[in-house]
LUMGU-185279 format. One record per residue (C-alpha): x, y negated, z negated; residue in one letter. Coordinates in steps of 0.5 Angstrom, whole numbers, plus 500, padded with zeros to 3 digits. Each point is the difference from the previous one (the first is absolute). Example, Ala and Ser with C-alpha at 12.3 -4.5 7.8 and 13.67 -1.06 7.14 Angstrom:
<recs>
+-----+-----+-----+------+
:  px :  py :  pz : code :
+-----+-----+-----+------+
: 525 : 509 : 484 :    A :
: 502 : 493 : 502 :    S :
+-----+-----+-----+------+
</recs>
This chain:
<recs>
+-----+-----+-----+------+
:  px :  py :  pz : code :
+-----+-----+-----+------+
: 100 : 576 : 134 :    M :
: 501 : 493 : 501 :    D :
: 499 : 498 : 507 :    Q :
: 502 : 493 : 499 :    H :
: 507 : 498 : 503 :    E :
: 501 : 494 : 495 :    W :
: 504 : 494 : 501 :    I :
: 504 : 496 : 494 :    T :
: 497 : 492 : 500 :    V :
: 504 : 498 : 494 :    T :
: 503 : 502 : 494 :    T :
: 499 : 499 : 492 :    C :
: 505 : 500 : 495 :    E :
: 495 : 501 : 494 :    L :
: 494 : 505 : 499 :    P :
: 496 : 495 : 498 :    A :
: 502 : 496 : 507 :    Q :
: 498 : 506 : 504 :    A :
: 493 : 501 : 496 :    D :
: 498 : 493 : 501 :    V :
: 502 : 500 : 508 :    L :
: 496 : 507 : 501 :    R :
: 494 : 497 : 497 :    V :
: 500 : 494 : 504 :    A :
: 501 : 504 : 506 :    L :
: 495 : 505 : 498 :    E :
: 495 : 494 : 499 :    N :
: 501 : 499 : 508 :    E :
: 498 : 507 : 502 :    G :
: 508 : 501 : 501 :    I :
: 502 : 507 : 498 :    T :
: 506 : 500 : 495 :    V :
: 506 : 505 : 499 :    L :
: 505 : 498 : 494 :    L :
: 506 : 504 : 501 :    E :
: 505 : 501 : 495 :    N :
: 496 : 497 : 495 :    Y :
: 500 : 505 : 494 :    N :
: 507 : 501 : 501 :    T :
: 501 : 492 : 499 :    V :
: 495 : 500 : 494 :    A :
: 504 : 505 : 497 :    T :
: 506 : 496 : 500 :    N :
: 500 : 493 : 503 :    W :
: 507 : 500 : 500 :    L :
: 500 : 506 : 506 :    W :
: 496 : 495 : 504 :    Q :
: 506 : 498 : 504 :    N :
: 503 : 506 : 501 :    A :
: 493 : 503 : 503 :    V :
: 499 : 493 : 504 :    G :
: 494 : 498 : 495 :    G :
: 493 : 501 : 501 :    I :
: 498 : 501 : 507 :    R :
: 493 : 498 : 502 :    V :
: 498 : 504 : 506 :    N :
: 494 : 500 : 504 :    V :
: 498 : 504 : 506 :    P :
: 502 : 498 : 507 :    T :
: 494 : 497 : 503 :    D :
: 499 : 495 : 494 :    Q :
: 507 : 498 : 500 :    V :
: 498 : 493 : 503 :    E :
: 494 : 499 : 496 :    K :
: 505 : 501 : 494 :    A :
: 505 : 495 : 502 :    K :
: 494 : 495 : 502 :    Q :
: 498 : 500 : 493 :    F :
: 507 : 500 : 497 :    L :
: 501 : 494 : 504 :    Q :
: 494 : 496 : 498 :    A :
: 501 : 502 : 493 :    N :
: 507 : 499 : 499 :    P :
: 499 : 499 : 492 :    G :
: 496 : 507 : 499 :    V :
: 505 : 502 : 496 :    L :
: 502 : 494 : 495 :    R :
: 493 : 497 : 500 :    A :
: 494 : 503 : 496 :    P :
: 496 : 494 : 503 :    E :
: 499 : 505 : 506 :    Y :
: 496 : 504 : 496 :    F :
: 496 : 495 : 497 :    L :
: 498 : 496 : 506 :    K :
: 498 : 507 : 504 :    A :
: 496 : 502 : 494 :    S :
: 497 : 493 : 500 :    A :
: 498 : 500 : 507 :    E :
: 496 : 506 : 499 :    K :
: 493 : 499 : 497 :    E :
: 499 : 505 : 494 :    V :
: 493 : 503 : 499 :    V :
: 499 : 504 : 495 :    E :
: 496 : 507 : 500 :    T :
: 496 : 505 : 495 :    C :
: 505 : 505 : 498 :    L :
: 494 : 505 : 501 :    A :
: 497 : 499 : 507 :    C :
: 504 : 495 : 503 :    G :
: 495 : 494 : 500 :    A :
: 503 : 493 : 500 :    P :
: 499 : 496 : 493 :    M :
: 501 : 493 : 498 :    T :
: 506 : 499 : 495 :    P :
: 494 : 498 : 495 :    S :
: 496 : 507 : 501 :    E :
: 500 : 505 : 494 :    D :
: 496 : 505 : 503 :    K :
: 500 : 502 : 508 :    C :
: 493 : 498 : 503 :    S :
: 500 : 506 : 505 :    K :
: 501 : 506 : 495 :    C :
: 500 : 497 : 493 :    G :
: 507 : 502 : 498 :    W :
: 503 : 495 : 495 :    T :
: 507 : 499 : 497 :    F :
: 498 : 502 : 493 :    Q :
+-----+-----+-----+------+
</recs>
């Protein structure tokens, strides 16, 4: 049984908007529950009747979520948010067999000998 008390921090009209916001909040370590998602996804005309897709977070994460939404007002409109976030993170390629770091030019893992071929 769910032990969280959930608070709605915002609403979305479309499932795609809700998905973008959910991913952005989860990327910040915020737990998200999308209420009415399936109803609106089934028939988007019902979004007015049910009040849209409610983006809910646990009460102990409400302030963090509100701060994120205020700092990133374009997160629902701008894919640049994700491009910026991914560009800031260093990408380290690893061996699929053992997890050892590999450079993009390596075809063979120096630790275990695994290859892409």
